[in-house]
PADODREN-386995 format. One record per residue (C-alpha): x, y, z; residue in one letter; residue number from 1; chain. Coordinates in steps of 0.1 Angstrom, whole numbers, plus 5000, padded with zeros to 4 digits. Example, Ala and Ser with C-alpha at 12.3 -4.5 7.8 and 13.67 -1.06 7.14 Angstrom:
BEGIN
+------+------+------+-----+-----+-------+
:   px :   py :   pz : res :   n : chain :
+------+------+------+-----+-----+-------+
: 5123 : 4955 : 5078 :   a :   1 :     A :
: 5137 : 4989 : 5071 :   s :   2 :     A :
+------+------+------+-----+-----+-------+
//
This chain:
BEGIN
+------+------+------+-----+-----+-------+
:   px :   py :   pz : res :   n : chain :
+------+------+------+-----+-----+-------+
: 8320 : 4821 : 6753 :   m :   1 :     A :
: 8312 : 4830 : 6789 :   d :   2 :     A :
: 8304 : 4805 : 6815 :   l :   3 :     A :
: 8266 : 4812 : 6815 :   v :   4 :     A :
: 8264 : 4806 : 6778 :   t :   5 :     A :
: 8285 : 4775 : 6781 :   l :   6 :     A :
: 8261 : 4762 : 6808 :   e :   7 :     A :
: 8230 : 4769 : 6787 :   n :   8 :     A :
: 8246 : 4751 : 6757 :   w :   9 :     A :
: 8257 : 4721 : 6778 :   l :  10 :     A :
: 8223 : 4716 : 6795 :   d :  11 :     A :
: 8205 : 4716 : 6762 :   n :  12 :     A :
: 8231 : 4694 : 6746 :   t :  13 :     A :
: 8229 : 4669 : 6774 :   v :  14 :     A :
: 8191 : 4667 : 6770 :   f :  15 :     A :
: 8194 : 4660 : 6733 :   v :  16 :     A :
: 8221 : 4634 : 6739 :   i :  17 :     A :
: 8200 : 4616 : 6765 :   l :  18 :     A :
: 8169 : 4618 : 6743 :   l :  19 :     A :
: 8188 : 4602 : 6714 :   a :  20 :     A :
: 8203 : 4576 : 6738 :   t :  21 :     A :
: 8169 : 4566 : 6751 :   m :  22 :     A :
: 8156 : 4561 : 6716 :   l :  23 :     A :
: 8187 : 4540 : 6707 :   i :  24 :     A :
: 8182 : 4517 : 6737 :   y :  25 :     A :
: 8146 : 4513 : 6729 :   w :  26 :     A :
: 8152 : 4505 : 6693 :   v :  27 :     A :
: 8180 : 4480 : 6703 :   g :  28 :     A :
: 8155 : 4463 : 6727 :   a :  29 :     A :
: 8129 : 4461 : 6699 :   a :  30 :     A :
: 8152 : 4448 : 6672 :   f :  31 :     A :
: 8175 : 4424 : 6690 :   r :  32 :     A :
: 8194 : 4414 : 6659 :   q :  33 :     A :
: 8208 : 4449 : 6657 :   q :  34 :     A :
: 8213 : 4450 : 6695 :   g :  35 :     A :
: 8251 : 4446 : 6696 :   q :  36 :     A :
: 8261 : 4478 : 6678 :   w :  37 :     A :
: 8231 : 4498 : 6691 :   l :  38 :     A :
: 8241 : 4488 : 6726 :   a :  39 :     A :
: 8276 : 4502 : 6720 :   g :  40 :     A :
: 8261 : 4534 : 6706 :   l :  41 :     A :
: 8238 : 4537 : 6736 :   g :  42 :     A :
: 8267 : 4533 : 6760 :   r :  43 :     A :
: 8286 : 4559 : 6741 :   t :  44 :     A :
: 8257 : 4583 : 6744 :   g :  45 :     A :
: 8256 : 4577 : 6782 :   m :  46 :     A :
: 8293 : 4584 : 6784 :   i :  47 :     A :
: 8290 : 4616 : 6764 :   l :  48 :     A :
: 8260 : 4627 : 6786 :   a :  49 :     A :
: 8281 : 4620 : 6817 :   n :  50 :     A :
: 8310 : 4641 : 6804 :   l :  51 :     A :
: 8287 : 4669 : 6794 :   g :  52 :     A :
: 8272 : 4669 : 6829 :   l :  53 :     A :
: 8307 : 4671 : 6844 :   v :  54 :     A :
: 8314 : 4701 : 6822 :   g :  55 :     A :
: 8281 : 4717 : 6831 :   l :  56 :     A :
: 8286 : 4712 : 6869 :   l :  57 :     A :
: 8323 : 4723 : 6866 :   g :  58 :     A :
: 8313 : 4755 : 6848 :   a :  59 :     A :
: 8287 : 4762 : 6874 :   r :  60 :     A :
: 8312 : 4756 : 6902 :   w :  61 :     A :
: 8337 : 4781 : 6887 :   i :  62 :     A :
: 8310 : 4806 : 6881 :   e :  63 :     A :
: 8294 : 4805 : 6915 :   g :  64 :     A :
: 8325 : 4797 : 6936 :   g :  65 :     A :
: 8308 : 4768 : 6954 :   y :  66 :     A :
: 8300 : 4731 : 6948 :   f :  67 :     A :
: 8268 : 4732 : 6926 :   p :  68 :     A :
: 8242 : 4714 : 6947 :   i :  69 :     A :
: 8226 : 4744 : 6965 :   s :  70 :     A :
: 8192 : 4746 : 6947 :   n :  71 :     A :
: 8168 : 4724 : 6927 :   l :  72 :     A :
: 8183 : 4731 : 6893 :   y :  73 :     A :
: 8218 : 4722 : 6904 :   e :  74 :     A :
: 8208 : 4691 : 6924 :   s :  75 :     A :
: 8187 : 4678 : 6894 :   l :  76 :     A :
: 8218 : 4679 : 6871 :   f :  77 :     A :
: 8239 : 4663 : 6898 :   f :  78 :     A :
: 8213 : 4636 : 6902 :   l :  79 :     A :
: 8213 : 4632 : 6864 :   c :  80 :     A :
: 8251 : 4628 : 6865 :   w :  81 :     A :
: 8248 : 4602 : 6892 :   g :  82 :     A :
: 8222 : 4583 : 6872 :   l :  83 :     A :
: 8244 : 4582 : 6841 :   t :  84 :     A :
: 8274 : 4571 : 6862 :   l :  85 :     A :
: 8255 : 4544 : 6880 :   m :  86 :     A :
: 8240 : 4533 : 6847 :   h :  87 :     A :
: 8275 : 4527 : 6833 :   l :  88 :     A :
: 8284 : 4508 : 6865 :   v :  89 :     A :
: 8253 : 4486 : 6862 :   a :  90 :     A :
: 8257 : 4480 : 6825 :   e :  91 :     A :
: 8293 : 4471 : 6831 :   g :  92 :     A :
: 8285 : 4447 : 6859 :   m :  93 :     A :
: 8257 : 4429 : 6840 :   s :  94 :     A :
: 8269 : 4433 : 6804 :   g :  95 :     A :
: 8232 : 4438 : 6795 :   n :  96 :     A :
: 8221 : 4469 : 6775 :   p :  97 :     A :
: 8185 : 4464 : 6788 :   l :  98 :     A :
: 8195 : 4485 : 6818 :   v :  99 :     A :
: 8195 : 4515 : 6795 :   g : 100 :     A :
: 8159 : 4509 : 6785 :   v : 101 :     A :
: 8148 : 4519 : 6820 :   v : 102 :     A :
: 8176 : 4543 : 6831 :   t : 103 :     A :
: 8179 : 4565 : 6800 :   a : 104 :     A :
: 8143 : 4577 : 6801 :   p : 105 :     A :
: 8146 : 4588 : 6837 :   l : 106 :     A :
: 8179 : 4606 : 6831 :   a : 107 :     A :
: 8164 : 4623 : 6800 :   m : 108 :     A :
: 8133 : 4633 : 6820 :   g : 109 :     A :
: 8154 : 4648 : 6848 :   i : 110 :     A :
: 8174 : 4668 : 6823 :   a : 111 :     A :
: 8143 : 4679 : 6805 :   a : 112 :     A :
: 8126 : 4690 : 6837 :   f : 113 :     A :
: 8157 : 4710 : 6848 :   a : 114 :     A :
: 8163 : 4726 : 6814 :   t : 115 :     A :
: 8128 : 4733 : 6801 :   l : 116 :     A :
: 8106 : 4737 : 6832 :   t : 117 :     A :
: 8125 : 4755 : 6860 :   l : 118 :     A :
: 8122 : 4793 : 6860 :   p : 119 :     A :
: 8152 : 4814 : 6848 :   p : 120 :     A :
: 8160 : 4826 : 6883 :   e : 121 :     A :
: 8164 : 4791 : 6895 :   m : 122 :     A :
: 8189 : 4784 : 6867 :   q : 123 :     A :
: 8212 : 4813 : 6877 :   t : 124 :     A :
: 8239 : 4811 : 6904 :   s : 125 :     A :
: 8232 : 4830 : 6936 :   a : 126 :     A :
: 8253 : 4836 : 6967 :   p : 127 :     A :
: 8250 : 4810 : 6995 :   l : 128 :     A :
: 8234 : 4817 : 7028 :   v : 129 :     A :
: 8258 : 4812 : 7057 :   p : 130 :     A :
: 8242 : 4779 : 7068 :   a : 131 :     A :
: 8251 : 4764 : 7034 :   l : 132 :     A :
: 8288 : 4774 : 7035 :   k : 133 :     A :
: 8300 : 4741 : 7050 :   s : 134 :     A :
: 8321 : 4712 : 7039 :   n : 135 :     A :
: 8296 : 4689 : 7056 :   w : 136 :     A :
: 8270 : 4703 : 7032 :   l : 137 :     A :
: 8290 : 4693 : 7002 :   m : 138 :     A :
: 8296 : 4658 : 7016 :   m : 139 :     A :
: 8260 : 4654 : 7028 :   h : 140 :     A :
: 8242 : 4664 : 6996 :   v : 141 :     A :
: 8266 : 4649 : 6972 :   s : 142 :     A :
: 8265 : 4615 : 6989 :   v : 143 :     A :
: 8227 : 4616 : 6993 :   m : 144 :     A :
: 8224 : 4624 : 6956 :   m : 145 :     A :
: 8247 : 4595 : 6947 :   l : 146 :     A :
: 8227 : 4572 : 6969 :   s : 147 :     A :
: 8194 : 4583 : 6953 :   y : 148 :     A :
: 8209 : 4577 : 6919 :   a : 149 :     A :
: 8221 : 4542 : 6928 :   t : 150 :     A :
: 8189 : 4532 : 6946 :   l : 151 :     A :
: 8169 : 4545 : 6916 :   m : 152 :     A :
: 8189 : 4524 : 6892 :   v : 153 :     A :
: 8184 : 4493 : 6914 :   g : 154 :     A :
: 8147 : 4500 : 6917 :   a : 155 :     A :
: 8144 : 4505 : 6879 :   l : 156 :     A :
: 8161 : 4472 : 6873 :   v : 157 :     A :
: 8137 : 4456 : 6897 :   a : 158 :     A :
: 8108 : 4471 : 6876 :   i : 159 :     A :
: 8124 : 4456 : 6845 :   a : 160 :     A :
: 8125 : 4423 : 6863 :   f : 161 :     A :
: 8087 : 4425 : 6870 :   l : 162 :     A :
: 8081 : 4434 : 6833 :   i : 163 :     A :
: 8102 : 4405 : 6820 :   v : 164 :     A :
: 8085 : 4380 : 6843 :   t : 165 :     A :
: 8049 : 4393 : 6839 :   r : 166 :     A :
: 8024 : 4366 : 6836 :   g : 167 :     A :
: 8047 : 4340 : 6851 :   k : 168 :     A :
: 8049 : 4328 : 6887 :   t : 169 :     A :
: 8087 : 4326 : 6893 :   v : 170 :     A :
: 8101 : 4320 : 6927 :   e : 171 :     A :
: 8138 : 4317 : 6934 :   l : 172 :     A :
: 8150 : 4297 : 6964 :   k : 173 :     A :
: 8186 : 4296 : 6976 :   g : 174 :     A :
: 8213 : 4323 : 6980 :   n : 175 :     A :
: 8202 : 4359 : 6981 :   s : 176 :     A :
: 8218 : 4370 : 6949 :   i : 177 :     A :
: 8199 : 4346 : 6928 :   g : 178 :     A :
: 8227 : 4330 : 6909 :   s : 179 :     A :
: 8216 : 4302 : 6887 :   g : 180 :     A :
: 8180 : 4302 : 6896 :   g : 181 :     A :
: 8163 : 4306 : 6863 :   f : 182 :     A :
: 8170 : 4280 : 6838 :   r : 183 :     A :
: 8139 : 4268 : 6819 :   a : 184 :     A :
: 8104 : 4276 : 6808 :   l : 185 :     A :
: 8076 : 4254 : 6797 :   g : 186 :     A :
: 8043 : 4238 : 6808 :   t : 187 :     A :
: 8057 : 4203 : 6804 :   k : 188 :     A :
: 8093 : 4198 : 6810 :   t : 189 :     A :
: 8115 : 4167 : 6813 :   n : 190 :     A :
: 8142 : 4174 : 6838 :   l : 191 :     A :
: 8174 : 4156 : 6845 :   t : 192 :     A :
: 8188 : 4164 : 6879 :   p : 193 :     A :
: 8225 : 4168 : 6886 :   v : 194 :     A :
: 8238 : 4169 : 6922 :   p : 195 :     A :
: 8254 : 4198 : 6940 :   e : 196 :     A :
: 8230 : 4225 : 6930 :   s : 197 :     A :
: 8231 : 4258 : 6949 :   h : 198 :     A :
: 8196 : 4272 : 6943 :   s : 199 :     A :
: 8163 : 4263 : 6928 :   e : 200 :     A :
: 8134 : 4281 : 6911 :   a : 201 :     A :
: 8097 : 4272 : 6911 :   t : 202 :     A :
: 8080 : 4282 : 6878 :   i : 203 :     A :
: 8043 : 4280 : 6872 :   d : 204 :     A :
: 8037 : 4277 : 6835 :   g : 205 :     A :
: 8002 : 4290 : 6838 :   g : 206 :     A :
: 7985 : 4258 : 6826 :   a : 207 :     A :
: 7984 : 4238 : 6858 :   g : 208 :     A :
: 8020 : 4226 : 6855 :   g : 209 :     A :
: 8046 : 4236 : 6881 :   t : 210 :     A :
: 8083 : 4227 : 6879 :   a : 211 :     A :
: 8110 : 4230 : 6906 :   v : 212 :     A :
: 8142 : 4237 : 6889 :   l : 213 :     A :
: 8178 : 4237 : 6901 :   t : 214 :     A :
: 8206 : 4254 : 6882 :   p : 215 :     A :
: 8222 : 4221 : 6873 :   a : 216 :     A :
: 8191 : 4206 : 6858 :   m : 217 :     A :
: 8187 : 4204 : 6821 :   t : 218 :     A :
: 8153 : 4209 : 6803 :   a : 219 :     A :
: 8148 : 4188 : 6772 :   t : 220 :     A :
: 8117 : 4206 : 6760 :   t : 221 :     A :
: 8125 : 4241 : 6772 :   a : 222 :     A :
: 8116 : 4269 : 6747 :   v : 223 :     A :
: 8148 : 4287 : 6738 :   s : 224 :     A :
: 8132 : 4322 : 6739 :   l : 225 :     A :
: 8117 : 4315 : 6773 :   g : 226 :     A :
: 8151 : 4303 : 6785 :   l : 227 :     A :
: 8167 : 4336 : 6774 :   q : 228 :     A :
: 8139 : 4355 : 6791 :   r : 229 :     A :
: 8143 : 4337 : 6824 :   l : 230 :     A :
: 8181 : 4340 : 6822 :   t : 231 :     A :
: 8176 : 4377 : 6817 :   l : 232 :     A :
: 8153 : 4378 : 6847 :   a : 233 :     A :
: 8179 : 4362 : 6868 :   e : 234 :     A :
: 8205 : 4388 : 6857 :   t : 235 :     A :
: 8181 : 4416 : 6865 :   l : 236 :     A :
: 8172 : 4402 : 6899 :   d : 237 :     A :
: 8209 : 4399 : 6908 :   n : 238 :     A :
: 8218 : 4433 : 6894 :   l : 239 :     A :
: 8190 : 4450 : 6913 :   s : 240 :     A :
: 8202 : 4435 : 6946 :   y : 241 :     A :
: 8238 : 4446 : 6940 :   r : 242 :     A :
: 8229 : 4482 : 6931 :   m : 243 :     A :
: 8206 : 4486 : 6961 :   i : 244 :     A :
: 8234 : 4470 : 6982 :   g : 245 :     A :
: 8257 : 4497 : 6969 :   l : 246 :     A :
: 8232 : 4525 : 6974 :   g : 247 :     A :
: 8221 : 4517 : 7009 :   f : 248 :     A :
: 8255 : 4524 : 7026 :   p : 249 :     A :
: 8258 : 4556 : 7006 :   l : 250 :     A :
: 8223 : 4566 : 7020 :   l : 251 :     A :
: 8235 : 4557 : 7055 :   t : 252 :     A :
: 8266 : 4579 : 7052 :   i : 253 :     A :
: 8246 : 4607 : 7037 :   g : 254 :     A :
: 8221 : 4607 : 7066 :   i : 255 :     A :
: 8249 : 4606 : 7092 :   i : 256 :     A :
: 8268 : 4635 : 7075 :   s : 257 :     A :
: 8235 : 4654 : 7073 :   g : 258 :     A :
: 8230 : 4650 : 7111 :   a : 259 :     A :
: 8266 : 4664 : 7117 :   v : 260 :     A :
: 8259 : 4693 : 7094 :   w : 261 :     A :
: 8225 : 4700 : 7110 :   a : 262 :     A :
: 8241 : 4700 : 7145 :   n : 263 :     A :
: 8267 : 4725 : 7132 :   e : 264 :     A :
: 8242 : 4747 : 7114 :   a : 265 :     A :
: 8211 : 4746 : 7136 :   w : 266 :     A :
: 8224 : 4732 : 7169 :   g : 267 :     A :
: 8205 : 4698 : 7167 :   a : 268 :     A :
: 8214 : 4667 : 7148 :   p : 269 :     A :
: 8178 : 4657 : 7142 :   w : 270 :     A :
: 8146 : 4678 : 7142 :   s : 271 :     A :
: 8121 : 4656 : 7125 :   w : 272 :     A :
: 8120 : 4680 : 7095 :   d : 273 :     A :
: 8099 : 4665 : 7067 :   p : 274 :     A :
: 8131 : 4658 : 7046 :   k : 275 :     A :
: 8147 : 4641 : 7076 :   e : 276 :     A :
: 8116 : 4620 : 7082 :   t : 277 :     A :
: 8113 : 4609 : 7046 :   w : 278 :     A :
: 8151 : 4601 : 7045 :   a : 279 :     A :
: 8145 : 4578 : 7075 :   l : 280 :     A :
: 8115 : 4562 : 7057 :   i : 281 :     A :
: 8137 : 4557 : 7026 :   t : 282 :     A :
: 8164 : 4541 : 7048 :   w : 283 :     A :
: 8138 : 4518 : 7064 :   l : 284 :     A :
: 8123 : 4506 : 7031 :   v : 285 :     A :
: 8156 : 4496 : 7016 :   f : 286 :     A :
: 8167 : 4482 : 7049 :   a : 287 :     A :
: 8136 : 4460 : 7047 :   a : 288 :     A :
: 8146 : 4450 : 7012 :   y : 289 :     A :
: 8181 : 4439 : 7022 :   l : 290 :     A :
: 8168 : 4422 : 7053 :   h : 291 :     A :
: 8143 : 4402 : 7032 :   a : 292 :     A :
: 8170 : 4392 : 7007 :   r : 293 :     A :
: 8199 : 4384 : 7031 :   i : 294 :     A :
: 8181 : 4371 : 7062 :   t : 295 :     A :
: 8148 : 4357 : 7048 :   k : 296 :     A :
: 8164 : 4346 : 7015 :   g : 297 :     A :
: 8137 : 4363 : 6994 :   w : 298 :     A :
: 8145 : 4365 : 6956 :   q : 299 :     A :
: 8125 : 4375 : 6926 :   g : 300 :     A :
: 8091 : 4391 : 6926 :   r : 301 :     A :
: 8086 : 4400 : 6963 :   k : 302 :     A :
: 8118 : 4420 : 6968 :   p : 303 :     A :
: 8113 : 4436 : 6934 :   a : 304 :     A :
: 8080 : 4449 : 6946 :   i : 305 :     A :
: 8096 : 4464 : 6977 :   i : 306 :     A :
: 8123 : 4480 : 6955 :   a : 307 :     A :
: 8096 : 4494 : 6933 :   t : 308 :     A :
: 8079 : 4510 : 6963 :   c : 309 :     A :
: 8113 : 4523 : 6973 :   g : 310 :     A :
: 8116 : 4542 : 6941 :   l : 311 :     A :
: 8084 : 4561 : 6949 :   g : 312 :     A :
: 8097 : 4568 : 6984 :   v : 313 :     A :
: 8130 : 4582 : 6971 :   v : 314 :     A :
: 8111 : 4606 : 6948 :   w : 315 :     A :
: 8089 : 4618 : 6977 :   v : 316 :     A :
: 8120 : 4623 : 6998 :   c : 317 :     A :
: 8139 : 4641 : 6971 :   y : 318 :     A :
: 8112 : 4662 : 6953 :   l : 319 :     A :
: 8081 : 4658 : 6973 :   g : 320 :     A :
: 8094 : 4678 : 7002 :   v : 321 :     A :
: 8103 : 4706 : 6978 :   n : 322 :     A :
: 8067 : 4705 : 6964 :   l : 323 :     A :
: 8053 : 4709 : 6999 :   l : 324 :     A :
: 8078 : 4737 : 7006 :   g : 325 :     A :
: 8079 : 4731 : 7044 :   k : 326 :     A :
: 8108 : 4726 : 7068 :   g : 327 :     A :
: 8145 : 4734 : 7069 :   l : 328 :     A :
: 8151 : 4718 : 7036 :   h : 329 :     A :
: 8125 : 4737 : 7016 :   s : 330 :     A :
: 8149 : 4757 : 6994 :   y : 331 :     A :
: 8131 : 4745 : 6963 :   g : 332 :     A :
: 8110 : 4760 : 6936 :   w : 333 :     A :
: 8073 : 4757 : 6943 :   f : 334 :     A :
: 8065 : 4775 : 6975 :   f : 335 :     A :
+------+------+------+-----+-----+-------+
//
């Protein structure tokens, strides 16, 4: 089997694995009583997809003789690899398979777009132009792709938080990571306060009753399903913050290395190219998110909305510039 045939087999196999993994996570979320073994099966699917992507990118590297991030097809699969990797990190950090409900569809969609939509000439290796033969390029693009993947996972988890808390007014107060904030749900709740609490949550039950809860309070009439839902919301809020906190320094390093590469290749570290401008906008959006959480103490819905907006900005930065086909970074497909 030659390398081109192996690449074609691997990209199709990865797509099928991710499609099956997405369905497994969705079924596991719908039928919670079967969730334990389905979660393990979904995690196995993500691991297999990640390994398949390693094989695909490795074969591409050997075939082309350069690190495979030079065109849209290669960068899509590198992004997909980063998503599966960061999914495994996020699920390992939270121990919650619900992460896969939102990350698996995106990874599958990226693999489908690269495999089924891009033209054949985009899927074949081509010699690099001189400006792309740089170690700074490899560092810049790979770190940027990893930052996109990490920020996407964080933003997707924030969207999951908004879905879980839909119809409820939930506000955390306290430390920025939201530990211990959600602890009860109900329109009429008898609370027994215990001292030395670290954070509190204000929950509007929707029927005119509002309760201010601390993590050490106990609710004697809390609905168990609601308690689980709010505990899940707390976990998602915390996880979103941690993933974005990981992705932001990666984005910063990627932008700095890109400036060094631009200075080496084009003689100027910054030229307000559309890609550069949108990378700066992306940085500012997630800087605002972290500022709101760390300095202002925001938790819950407000920062989740900022993160959701950030997801759209990341996609404009990554793919929108290629759609426009303008500037120094327009090595994409459409124009």
